[in-house]
N, C-alpha and C positions, 0 to 999 in steps of 0.2 A: 586574376586569371581572366583576360579578355577573350571573348568568343568572336571568331571571324566566320563570316558566311560568304561563300562564293556561289554564283549561279552560272552554269555553262550549258551551251548547246554542243553536244558531242556528235561529231560526224565520223562515221566509220571509215577507216582506211584499210582494214582487213577484218574479216570475220569468218571463222571456219569451225567445223566439227570434225574431229579426227578419231579414228579407232584407237584402241589401246596400244597398237603397235605403230601409230603415227600415220596411218593411211588416211588421206582426206575422204570424207563422206560427201559424195557429190549429189545424192538424192535428197532434196530439201525436206521430204516428208519422212525421212528415216528418224525413228525415235532413238535417242542415245541409249546405248547399253551401258551397264556397269563397266567402268574402266575407260570409256570414251572420254574425251575432253574437248572443251570449247575454248577457243582463243580469240580475242578481239583486241584491236588497237584503234585509237581514235585521235583526231585533232579536236581540241576543245576551244570554243569561242565564248567569250564573256557574253552573257545574256541567255536567251532561250531560242527555241526554233522559230519564233515569230519575230524576234528582234534581237540581233546579236552583232558583235563586232565583226569586222572583215578580216582581222588578223588573228592567227592562232595565239591563244594565251597560255595553253597547257596542252599536254598530251596524256593519254592514259593507256593502260594495258590491263586486260582481264584474262584470268586463267581459271577455268572451272573443271574439276574432275568429277564425273558422274559416279556416285557411290551407291545409289539406290534407284531401282526402277519405280515409276517410269521416267522421272527426270529430276531427281534430287542431286545436287552437286555441292561440293565444298569449293569455294572460290577464294582467290587472292587477287588483289588489284593494286595498281600504283597510279597516282596522278603526279605528273612531273611538271614543274615550272622552272624558271631560271633560278629560283631560290632553293630548290631541293625537291624531294618527293614525299607525298603522303602515302602511307601504306595501309592496306586492309588485308589481314591474313585470316584464313580459315573461317569464312562466313558461309553458313549453309543457306542455300537457295533452293526453293521448290519451283522449278520452271513449269512443271506440269499443271500447277494451279493457275497459270497464266495471270500472275498478279499485275495490278495496275501500276504498282511501284515495287522496287526492290531496295532494301536497305542493307548497306554494308557498314560494318563498324571500322572506324579508323583505329588502328592498333599501334601506330608509331609514325616515324618519319625520318628523313635525312636533312642535312643542311639546316635551314631556318625552321624546319618543321620537326626537328628531333624532339621526341617526347610528346608529340601531338596525340590527342584523343578526340573522338567525335564520331560523326556519321556522314555517309554519302547516301542520299536518297535519289534513286534513278527512276525516271518516268520514260519508258520506251515511247517512241513516236511510231504510230501505226504505219504498217506497210513499208518499213524501212529498217535498217540496222542502226539508225541514229536514236539519240535520246536527249532529253533535258535532265540535268542533275543539279542537286543542291548539296554543297559541301559545307558542313558546320563543324568547326574544330577549335580547340583551345589547347594551350600547353602551360 
């Protein structure tokens, strides 16, 4: 079982916080209440924020439902390439702790990644909605 590692610079294409009934939260200082959810989509470039490819290599999507105040959420995510998708389902994240990294467990995949397991470690880039992340997976 060979392990594969990818490094990406993730550039936000959409990021938003919404109320439990789907209304956008426009005040950036609003703390998420239980039932609010955050959604984000990104274009992913091979490399990191200091040195990366000019063409998009993958895309990703993140959905986090806030389940506990002040900002604990259950998150699911997908990373899509031309070969299929890697999936991360039901990872708990404590955003109130302002971690320097976030780790998501890879729980499966589609296409070439069917049966994949592993992790995605995300390092947010300060003052942006962008991030560097490292995907380590095997099947």
